[in-house]
N, C-alpha and C positions, 0 to 999 in steps of 0.2 A: 294723913300721913301723905311724904312726898318722895322719894325715891331717884335718885341719879347712879344711872348703871352706866359702866365703860363698856359696849356691848363689842364684843371680840366679830370678826369675821367668819361667818359662817354659822352665827347665830340668828335664828328667825323672830321677828316682834310679835312671838307668843310663847304661850308658858311648853305648847304641844311642840315635838321635833316631828319635821316630815322628812322622810329622805335622806338625803346625803344631811342634812341641815339639822343641828341642836336647837334646840327651843329654850327658852328664859330658865326653867326649871333645873335645868341642868347648873345654875348661875344664881338663883335668886330663889331661898325657900323661904317664902312670907303669904300665906296665906290673906286672900282678900284683898289682893293690891293687881290696878290692870293699869296696860299700856296708854300712854297716855302719846298719843303718834305713831308713826312707824319708822323704822329703818329697815331698807334692805337685808336681806342676808347678808348679801355681798358689799355691802356698806358698815363703817366704823364707829363708834362713838357716843355719843350722850342721846340717853333714853331713857325718859321720864315714865315713873309708873306713880301708882294715884291710889289710893282708897276711897276717892272723892270725889263722887262721876262730875259736881259742876266744876271741880276745877282740873277733871280729865278733859271736859268738854271745852272750857275757854285755851287747856294749852292745846289740843288736836285740832279743833273746827276749825277750817282755813277762815271763815266770818272774822274773825277776831286778828288775821293777819299778825299771828305771834313770829316773829324772824328767826329765821334758824342761817347759822353760819356753820359752813363747812372751807376745811381745808382740802384741798385738790390737788391729786400728782396727776398730771395729763403727760400726753405723748406729746411734743411738741415743744417749743419756746413762749411762753406767754406775750404777747405783744401789744400794744397800743390799741391797733385796731380789734382784737379780741376783746380786752377791756371795755372798751368802748360799746362795741355792739350789747355786752353783755350787761352793762349800765342801763343801756336803751332800753333792754326786752328782746329776746330773740322771738322770730317765730317758728311756734315748733307743729308737728303733725293735728294738735287739738288745739291749737289757735296759739297767739303773742304771749309772751311771759312778761310779767309787768316786769318794770324795771329793777334792776339788783345793783348790791354794790360788790363791785368786783376789784382786786388789785394783785399785783403779782407779789409774791412773796420768798421771803429764803425755804430752802428747805427745813423741816421741824428737826430741830438736831436732839430734841428729848425723846424722837417717835419710838415707840416699841416696833420691836419688829413683827410684819405679820406672819402668819401660818397660815396658807403657803403665801409665798412672795409672791412679787408682782413680777410679770413679764417684762422684762425689758429688753432692747434691741442695739444689736451694737450700733449701729449708723444712728439711731434716731433719740435725739437725744429730750429728757423730762423736762418739767417744772413744775412748779406749785403754784396757787392761787388762792385766796380766802375768797368765798364767793356768799354773799348775805342774802338771803331769797325771803318774801312774805308770803309764798304759796307756800303747795305740799301736792305738787302733782305728780303721777307715779314717775318715778326717775328722773325727775327733772332736771337733779344739777349734771347727770349724766346725760341727759337728750340736749340739757344748755351747751356744755364744752364741747359738745362733737357738732352744733350748730356752728360753731366759731372755727371748727376745724382743728380743735385738741380733745382728741377722745381721752374721757376719764381712766386712767387705770387703778387708783385709789380714792378712797375719798371717804372721809373720818367728819361727823358733825360735832361740832367745837361747844357752842350753844344753842340752847334756844330759850327766848326771851331772854330774863333775866340772869338763868340758870346756864353753868358754865361747864366745861368737862375740869379746867383746870389740872390740877395732880394727882385724877383717880387710875388708880392702873386700870390696864382694860383687862376684862373678866370678874370686876369686882363693883360693889354698890354700897350707899352712902346716905343715909336718910340728911334732908334739908332740911336746915334750922326755921 
């Protein structure tokens, strides 16, 4: 069994809550399923869960380099210089990243509101980009955008390999056929 879940902001990628963060048990009441990969509590979007250990490893293990695609709202304006740097790979404190696919995108029109809303500053514009990576380092997307001068304000994973968030409402899950 494979489950796709649209993880809201403030939910951990584990069933047990911790501190101010909710756990998956507040949204998914299915015995025997386990998270295939992680998504930080302050990130949103697609999280896959399965009851199959081999499937879990195929999805989560960095050796398989399954692509992950994110919509990222950043502080500042996405320009060609930033996109080129991301596409080539940027150097982080734990070494260079693999090249990524990056493109500027229009703000999503059908996006659910985030609770709490992101902080916005009057004098600093925000913009959106779509970023696809094949690694899964800790807070990698946030560190990559910061490295090119575009701090992340909102991060939404929309795809893992062939699995896509599509029209799944936030906080809900669905079994994948």
